[in-house]
N, C-alpha and C positions, 0 to 999 in steps of 0.2 A: 625445420629451420625457420619457417614462418612464425611458428609459435614462440620460438626463442627471440626472434626479432621483436614481436609484439610485446613480449614480457619485458625485454630490455628497454623498449621505448617507454613503457609505464614506469619502470624503475628510474630511468633518467628524468622523467617528468617529476616524480616524487623528490628526487635528489635536488633538482634545480629549485623547486619550491622551498624545500627545507633549507637549502643554502641561502636563498633570498631572505627567509624569515630570520635565520640566525645572524646573517650579515647585518640586517636592519637592527636587530637586537644589540649586536656588538657596537654599532654606531651610537645607539642611544645610551647604552650603559658605560661607554668609554669616557663620558664626561664625569668630572668630579661631582659627587653629590653630597648634600648635607642633610642631616636628620632634623625634621621639624615636628612639633606636636601642637595640639590645640584642643579646644572643646567647643561644642555646639550647644547653645542654651536658648531657652525661650525668653520672651520679654520679661517674664516673671523670674528669670534666672534659674529655671528648672532645666535639668539635663534633657537633651533630645536624643534618645537612643536610635541607632540604626539609620542615621542620616547619611546621605551620599554627599561627599565633599570632593568636588572636581577642581583641580588646578590646571588651567589652560595656559601654557606658555605662549606669550604673544609673538615671540621671535621664531620659535621652532616647535611645531606640533609634537615632534618626537619626545620632547622633554616634558610633555603634559602627563599627568597621572591623577589617580583618584584613590579615595579611601572610604571606609565605612566606619561610623562611630560605634563604640561598644555600648553596653547597657548604661554606662555612666556618661555617655555623650563624648567620650574622649576618642581621639584618633592620632595616628602617627604615620609618617611615610618619609621617604628620602627623595629630595628634589635637587635638580641642578639650579644654581643661583640664577635669578632673572626676574622679569616682570610677569606677574600672573594675574589672570582673571579667575576669581574664585566663585564657583556656583554651588549653592547649598540647596538640596532638595530632601524633604522628609514628608512622610504621610501625615496629613492633617495640618501641614504648615505651608505657608506661601513660599515660593521659590525666592531665594535671596542671592544677589550678585554683588561683588565688590572687587576691588583691585588692590593688590599688595606687591610691593617689591621685596623679594626675599634675597638677602645677601649673606646671612650667617645662620648657623644652626641655633635651635632653641625653641621656646614656646611662643606661638603666635598669639596667644591669649584666647579670649572667648569671642566667638562670633554668634550673634543672636538672630533668631528667625521669629516671624510673627505668625500666630495661629491663623489657620484658614477659616474664613467665615463661610456659612452655608445657609441657604434659604430654608433648608429642612431642619437646621439646628441639630444635626446628628453628625457623628464622625463618619469618615469615609468607610471605615471598617464596618459600620452599621448598615450602610446602604449598598454595599457590594453584595447584592442578593442573588447573583447569578451562580457562583460556585457554592455548592451546598454540601460538599464533603471535604474532609481534611485532605491536604496534599500528601499526608503520610499514607493514605489509603491507596490500594492498587489502582483504583479508578475514581474519577469524580464526574459528577453530572452537571452540565451547564444547560442553558435554555434551549439549545438546539443540537447538542451532541454529548457523547460520553468520551472522556479522555482517559486512556489506559497508560499506566506507567510500567514498562517491562522490567524495571530494575528489581522488582520483587519476584520475578518469574525465574525460579531456579531451573526449571525443566528445559528452558530454551537457551541457557547459558552455553556459549560456544557454538550455538546453532545459527540459524538464518531467520529472515523475516517470516518464512513459512512456519517455522517452529513457534515464533512469537504469536502469530495470528491464531494459533491453536488454543490460546488461553485468553483471548480478548472477548469481552462481553458482547453478546448478540452475533458473534462470528463463529463459523464452523469451517474446517478445512477437510476436504474429502481425501481419500487415499491417493488419488492421482494429483493432489495439489490444488484442486479447484476450490476457490474460496467463495463462500456464500454468506449472505447476511439475512438472517431469518428465513433461510431456505432458498433465497434468490441469489443467483450467481452473477447477475447483471450489475456489478459493482464498478464504480468509477474510482480508479486508484490515482492518488496524488502524492507527490513528494514535495515536502515543504510548501504545500499550498498550490501546486501546479502540476500538470502532466509532466512526466519525466522519461527520458530515454533510459534511465537506470532500470526501469521495468521493461524496456523494449516495447515493441508494438504487438507482436503476436506470439510472444515467447511462453505465455502461460506460466506453468509452475517453474519452468527453468529460470525465469526472471526473479521469482520470489527467493530462489536459492542463492542468488548472487549478492543479496544485501545482508551483511552480517548482523546478527542480533545485537552485538556490542556497539554498533553505530547508530542504533535507534534510541532517540530520546523519549518519544511518546507516540501514541497512535490515537488519532481522533476518529471516532465512529459516529458518522452523521447519517442517521437512519431516515430523516425527513429534512433535507437541506432547504434553506431559505432561498429566496430569489437572487441573493448575492452570488450564489454558487452557480456554475454551469449546470444546465438541466439534464445532462446525460447521466444515465445509470438509474434504472427503476428501483434497484435495491437500496441505493444510497451511495455514500462516499466514504472511502477510507483514506485518510490523510496521514501519511507517515512522515514524522518530523525527525530529521537527523540531528545528531548532537552538534552543538556549537557552544564551546565553553565561554563563560563570562568572567573567568578568573584573570587576575592581573599576571603579567609576566608570561613565561613560557610554561605550559602545562600539557598534560596528555596522559594517555594510557596505552598499553600494548597487551593484546590477548592472543595467546597461542592455544590451539586445541588439537588433540589427537583422539581417535576413536575407532570403533568397529561397527559396521563394515568399514574397511580402511578409510579414515577421515583425517585430514590435516588442514589446518588453516592458521594464518597469522594476520592480524588486523590491528590497526593503530588509529587513535584519534589524537591529533596534535592541534594546539592553538597557541597564539601569542597575542597578548593585549597590551598595548602601550599607548597612552594618551587617547587620541581620536581614532586610532587604527586598531582593528581586530583582524587577525589572519587565522585561517583554520585549514587543516588537511585531514581528511578521513580516507583511509585506503587499506588495501590488503589483498589477499588472495587465498585460494584454497583448492584442495584436491579431495575427491571422494569417489567411492565406488558404490554402485547400487545393484541390487538383485531383485527381480520381481517375477511373478508367475501369473498366468492367466489360463482359464479353461472356458471353452465355448461348446455348446451343443445346439445343433439346428435340427428341427423336425418339420417336415411339410405337413400342412393341414388340408391338402387337396384330396378329393375323393378319387377313386380308381378311374372313373370315366373322365377326369380332368387331367390325368397324367399323360405326358407325351415323352418321346425319347429324350434322354439326357436330363430329365427332371430330377433334381436333387431330392432324395428322400431323407437322408440323414448325413450330418457332418459333425465331427468332433475334432476340436483343436486343443492341444495341450502345449503351452509355450512357456519357456523360461528365458527371461531377458537379463542380460548383464551389461552394465555400462560404467564408464569412467568419465567424470566431469572435472574440468579445471576452470576457474574463474579468477579474474583480477579486476579491481576497480580502484579509482582514485577520484576524490571529490575535494576540490580546493577553491578557496575564494577569500574575499576580504569585505569588511564593512568599514566605512570611514565617515566620520562626522565632518562634513565640509564647513558648516557653520553651526551655530547653536540650534538652527531650525531646519537644516537640510542634511541629508545623508545619501551616500551612494554605496551600493553593494554590487558585487560582481562575482561570478563563480564559473568554473568549468568542471566537467565531469567526463571520465573515460570509463568504459567497461568492456571487458573481453570475456567471452564464455565459449567453451568448447565441450561437446559431449560425444564420446565414442561408444557405439553400441555394438553388441554381438548377441543376436537373438536366435534361438533355436525353437522350432515349432514342429510337432508331429501332427499330421492331419490324416484322418480316416473319413472317406466319403462313400456313400452307397447311392447309386442312381437307378432309376426305373429302366428296365430292359437292358441293363448293362452290368458289367462286373464291378466289384468294389475297387476303390482306388486308394492307395496308400502313398502319402507324400511326406518327405522330409524337407522342410524349408529353413534356410539359413539367411538371416539378414545382417549385413555388416554395414554400418553407416557412421557418418561424422556430421554433426551439426555445429556450426560456428556462428557467432554473433559478435559484432563490434559496434559499440554505441558511443556517441559523443554528444555533449550538450553544453551550451554556453548561455548564461543568463546575466542580465543587467537590469538593475532597478534604481529608481531615484524617488526619495520621499521629501516633500516640502511641507513644513508646518506654516500656516498662515495666521497671523494675528496671535492673540493670547487666549482665545476662547476654544481652542481645540480643533480648528479647521485643519484638514490634512488632504494633500493632493499627492497621489502616487502614480508613477509610470513604470512599466516593466516590459521587457521583451525577452524572448527565448528562441533559440535555434537548436533543433534536435535532429540527429540523424542516426539511423540504426540500419546496419547492413547484415544480412544473414545468408548463409550458404549451407545447403543440405545435400549430401551425397549418400546414396544407399545402393548397395549391390544385393539383389535378392536372387538366391539360387534355389531352385526347386527340383528335387529328384523324385519322380513319381513312378509307381509300378501299378499297372492295370492288367490283371491276369499275368501273362508272361511278357508284356510289352513295357519296356523301360523308356522313360522320357526325361530329358534334362532341359529346363528352361532357365535362362539367366536374364535378369532385367536390371538395367542400370538406370536408377531414378535420380535426376538432378534438378535442384531448384535453387533460385536466388531471390532475395527480397532487398529492396532499397527503399527505405521509408524516411521521408523528410517532413518536418513540421516547423512552421513559424507561428509564434504566438505574440501578439501585442495587446496590451490592455492599459486602461487608466481608471482610477477610482478616486472619488471625492467624498469627504465626510464633512458635514456641517452640523455641529451641535447647536441646539436651540435651548438655551438655559441648562439647568442641571439634569433634567429628566428626559429630554427629547433629542432626537438626532435624525437627520436626513442623510441617506447614503445613495450614491448613484455612480454608474460607471458604464464603460463600453469595452468590448473585446472583439478581436478578430483572430480566427484560427485558419491556417491554410495547411493542408496535408496532401502530400503526393507519395503514393506507394507504387512501386514497379515490381511485378512478379514475373519471373521467367520459369517455365516448367518444361521438362522434356523426359522422355522414357525411351531408351534403346533396349532392344531385346534380341536374344539369340536362342534358337531351339536346336538341341542336339549338336552343339558346338559349331553351328553354322555362323557366318559373319553377323555381327550386330546390325539390326535395322531399326529405324525409328518407329515407335508405335504412334500412328498418326493422331489418334484421338487425344493424346496426352503431350503434344508438343505445342506449347502456347506461350503467348506474351500478353500480359494484362497491365494496363495503367489505370490507377484509381486516384481520382482527385476529389478532395472534399474541402469546401469553404463554409465556415460558420461565422456569421456576423451576429453579435449579441449586444443588448443593452439592458440595464436594470435600474430600478429605483425602489427604495423602500424607506418607510418611516417607522420609528420606534419611539415609545413614550411610556409614561407610567402615571396612574392616578391612584393615589393611596397605595394599597397593597396589590392593585391590579396593574399588570404590565401587558403591553401588546406591541406587536410588530407586524406590519402589513407591507406587502411589496409585490411586484410583478416583474417578469423577465420576458423578453421577446428574442427569439432566435430564428434566423433565416439560414437554411441549409441548402447548399447546391452541391450535387454529386455528379461527376462525370466518370463513366466506365468505358474503357476501350479494350475489347478482348479480340484477339486474333489467334486462331488455331493454325499454326504454320503448316501442319501436315494436311489437313482437310480443306484449308482455305476459308473455314467458317469465320465470319467476323460479326461481332456484336458491339454496337454503339448504343449506350443508354445514358440518359440524363434524368436526374431527379431533382426537384426543387420543392421545398415545403417550408412554411413559416408557422411557428407555434408560440402561443402565449402560456407562460408558466407562473401562475400566481402562487403566493405562499402567505399563510396567516399563522401567527403564533400568539398564544395567550398564556399568561402566567398569573397565579394568585398565591401570595405569600401567606402561609399559616405558621407564624412564628419562624422557626428555623427551617421549616419544611416548605415545599412548593407543590402546587398543582399546575400541570402543564397540559395544554390542548393545542394541537397544531394540524395544519393541512398543507399539502404541496402537490403540484402536478409535475410529473417527470416524463422523460423520453428515453427510450433505448434504441439508438440507431444500430442497424445491422453492422457487424464487424466487416471490415473491407473484404476479407477472403470469403465471407458468406455470400457475397454478390458475384464472385468469379464463377463462370459456368463450369470449369473443371479445375480441380485443385489438388487431388491426391490420387495415388494409384496403389492398387493391390490386386493380385490375381483373383481374389474372391470377394473383395469389397472395395468400393470407391466412395469418395465424398464428392458431391457435385453441388457447387454453389447455385444460387438462385438470383438472377439479376432483377427479378420482379419483387424482391423482398421489400416490404415496407417497415417503417419504424413501429415500435410498440409504445403506446402511451399508457400512463398509469396515474390514478388518483390515490393519494395516500392520506390516511387520517390516524392520529395518535392521541391518546389520553393517558398521561402519566402522572405519577405521584412520587415525591422524594421524601423519605423519612430518614432523619439523621439523629442519632443519639451518640453518647460517648462510645458505646461498644457496637452499635448496629448502624449499618447503612443499607437502606432498602429502596429499590427503584423498580416498582411494577409499572408496566406500560401495556395498555390495551391498544391493539392496532387493527386497522382494516385497510386492505389494498385491493383494488380492482384494475385490471389491465385489459386493453383491447388490442386486436391484431397481434396476439401473442405468437412469438416465434417458437415453433416446435419442430422436431426432427422426424421426418417420415422415412421409413425403411421399406423399400420395395425390391423384390427379387426380379431379376431379368436373366434371360438365357442368352449367352454370348460365347461363340467359339467353343461350344460343348461344355461350358462351365456355367453354373448358376452364380451370378454376382448379386450381392446385396448393395443396393444403391441408397446412400443416406443423403438427404437433402433437407435444408431448412425451408419451412413454409410458414406463412401466416395462417394460423388455424384457431379460430375461436377466441375465447377470453379466459382469464384466470382470476378467481377471487380467493383471497387468503385473509384470515382473521385469527387473532390469537392473543395470548398473554405472554409478554416477554418480561421475565423477572430476573433481576440481578441484585445480589446482596453480598455484604461482608459482615462477619460477626467475629468480634474479638473477645471471647469469654475470659481470656487471661493474657498477661503480657507475653507469654511464651507460645500462644496458640492463636491462629487466625484461620477462619473458614471463609472461602470465597466461592459463591455458587451462582450459576445461571441456569434458568429453566425457560424453555420456549414451548408452550402448549398451543398448537395451532390446528385450525381446520382449513380445508381447501375444497374448492368446487371448480372443476375445469369443464369447459364445453368446447365443441368443435370436432371436425373430422376432415380428412383429406383422402380422396380416392380410396375409400373403404377402410382407411386407418382411423380409428377413433382415439381422440384425446380426452374423452369425457371420463369423469370420475370425481368422486367426493369421498371425504373421509377425515380422519383426525389422527394426528401424529405428535411427536414430541422430540425435543433435543434437550439434553441436560449435561451439565459439567459441574464437578465439585473439586476444588483445590484446597488441600489442607496443609498449612505451614506450621512447623514446630520450631521453637528456638530453645534447645537444651541449655545454651549459655549465650552470652552476648555476641560471641564470634562464630556461632554455628547455627545453620538453618537446614531443616529437612522439609521436603515437600512431596506430597502424593497427589496425583491428579487422576480423576476418573471421568470418562466421557461416554455418553450413550446417545445414539440417534435411532429413533423409532422407525418402524417400517412405514412405507407409503405405497398406496395401490390405486391405480386407475384402470380403465378398461383394457389398455394396451400394456401397461407397465406395472410390475409387481416387484418392489424393491424391499429387500430384507433389512432388518435392523442390524446395528453394528455397535460394538463397544471397544474401548481401549483404556489401559491403565499405564501411567508413566510415573517415574520417580526422579527427584533431583535433590542434591545436597550441596552446600557451600560452606567454606571455612575461611574466615578472615585471618591473614597472617602478616608478618613483617610490620607490626605496629600499625596496621590498618592500610598499608600501602599495597598489599597483595591479597588476592582472593583465589582460592582453589575451588573448583566446581566440578561436580560429577552428575551425570544424568543417564537414565535408561528410558528410551522411547518405546512404548508398546511392549510392556513386560511380558504379556501373555501371547504376543504375536497374533493378535485377533483382529487387527485393523484391515478390513478387506471390503470390497464392494461386490454385492451379489444381487442380481436382478434377473427377471424373466420378461422378455418382450413378446407380445402376442399380436400378430398382424392378421390380415385377411387370409393369407396363404401359408403362413408358417409361424412357428414359435421358436424363440431363441433364448437359451439360458447362458448367462455370462457370470464368471467369477474372476475378480482381479485383485491381486495384492501387489500394490505398486512399490512397497517398501517394507522389508521385514524388521524385526526387532533390532534396535541399534543402541549403542552406548558411547559416551564420550567423556573425556577429562580435559578441563581447560584451566589455564592459569592467567590471571590478569594482574599486571603491575601498573600502579599509578604513580606518576611523578608530578610535582607541582612547585611553583615558585610563589604564588600569591593566593590571597583569599578571594572568594567570590564577591564582586561588587555589583549588585543589581540596582538599577535606578528604581526608586520607589514608584509604586503605582500612583498615577495622578488621579485626582477625583474625576469620576465620569458618571454618566447617567446609569441608573441602576439596571437598565435593560440591555446594556451593551453586552456583546458576546464576542470574545476574542476569536473570531473566525480565522482559520488558516494558521500557518506556521510563522516562524520568525521572519520570513521573507515577505510577510504581508498577507492580506486576505485573498483567497481565491476569487476569481471572477468568472 
């Protein structure tokens, strides 16, 4: 019943928003309109193609409209009679404004614009040196990031964000959904340039599966962020930009998907643009099943004279996990131009996720001086998460030289609930034992974000940027375990009944300067962040209380250099980053299992990293090549130590995060596309890297060095203009340290699409992991034991999707204004991240 109520609430929200949009549209279009035409020309009377012509009704903003001139400079549109301010903008021309009273249909005549003067005596198109690949390519390279366009990715059609990330340059997705950038999983995720409850707080791969691939406009991969970005995330930043249509009138698309293992989803993207207002609504839901399997073998390394009673000699676990997930989400908002120089944007977001699991595990154990023990363990659980987010932003242009002041605020809340019933039926000799454990946990995570940014252009080639930001986060964790043995009444397990409150405050400020001298461009900046953390932990059963406070301030400089070599560029950059421990890493007790537990560490410190990159971008008509040499070194690296302890006649493996040593990584990250023919495209990425790890903790060594690789090749065929076929292969090489030996892995996937219904519809089909080979396999060797583990989190799957697009108007983009050649469009459409 709860799920039905939650779903109904989301449907009502979508219906109300859509009703509002359609109602406003009806009001606007109810007025009688007349058709007008005209032409935009230069002072020399030459046609000005692709100019933006905006008619702003002085009496009613809803009657405002805009058009884009064609190749001959002509435009046409329907307007309500009235008095209009007309604004004309075109690349390489000065903005022109005039007033005209329109009372009857017909030709308005020619409007002329004056050519833009430039101190460089070059056209804007000639000095936009940041973007170095065509927008028709799957990705483009900018001064501080790579931008990936998922529209060309057939394998992820009808899938989720997790599927899209599997084909993004420099990104790898593990079998359990863990995302890494050049092998480092400490990634800072952003949605539209800021943290988002759409990804939840501690949801991991679950969160990635709730964002449909059809709602993603592009993904920005920022491997070495500038000081303008928050310093968190030693690997870098992934900024996911959601779709917001710029087309006139009412437009949208609907995508439905079915697949196996059973998979169904329905998602839509709707927008309405009229005059100064733009409304949008992205939403949908889905259902899927999942099946995974895991195997584990434990062997003691102790000698005979070190063994005592109940010492575990050998353990084997063979498990099969089955689950069902349901998710619903809605993201709606508006953007309005209050004046010619100011705009307001607002949005709200809802998300609901539920996962029901039923896991079966067979366990065989052999102990010193005891009989063997056989156990059948059944875990039945439900995970729920509800998220809400509200954002408000204001942009104000100052003067005519490009000054911009921006303010924004965000409120985010994510509530989770996890209930699991674990039943173990064991047989030791002739003695049978039944143990039932009821594990219950809740999380309540709230975040407030406020920030302001200011941009001050200094001539054509220089700019100063500065800003401040404040983040406040409060997470509340409740955890309890009740247990029954041989059908006796349930009693609380004292060590696992706890309440934790985690508070985090981050105050930040930054400033950076960018400029260019000839072909040489540079950007220098620094950022300061002060962090205050409060942890309050209380074990309700034992009475143990932990109060801990942490406070630290860090400076995070960044330096970027570029040098133009014709159409190509040489890039050199440096940045300092921080990885703060995840909140539940600091909680003394976090999870329960009869044979393994995860224990947080309140003394955990952040990891700091220095990162250097040297890159080159080569662009020809058929080839785009982007090799990057990188070097990263971190200190106080967070590693996970596993130690066996003897408790209640069982050997438990305790996993705990610790600061142990440093990590150095260096390598070549190569991304490329090659179009040998109009019907064939090759897109590849290759990461060849070396690593050198140091450090140990209580006899567990994290030392090791070696060389490994990651590679991906995507081949796209177009037999005709309406059909596309795609094959993708992925390989990750083995990695080995003193304590960990991870095997290599490969996977092959296939996708196909067909455009139908005169371009308004698309059918897509894909198969994920054709050879069912995607699995994680590694061996951990400690001071007292070794443990082999094999996990396949998702088997081979296939899906079929259909997308239908409906539209009323053509896209009207404002032309890019002339800007300094070193500018970089950081962030999404909601503004740059701070």
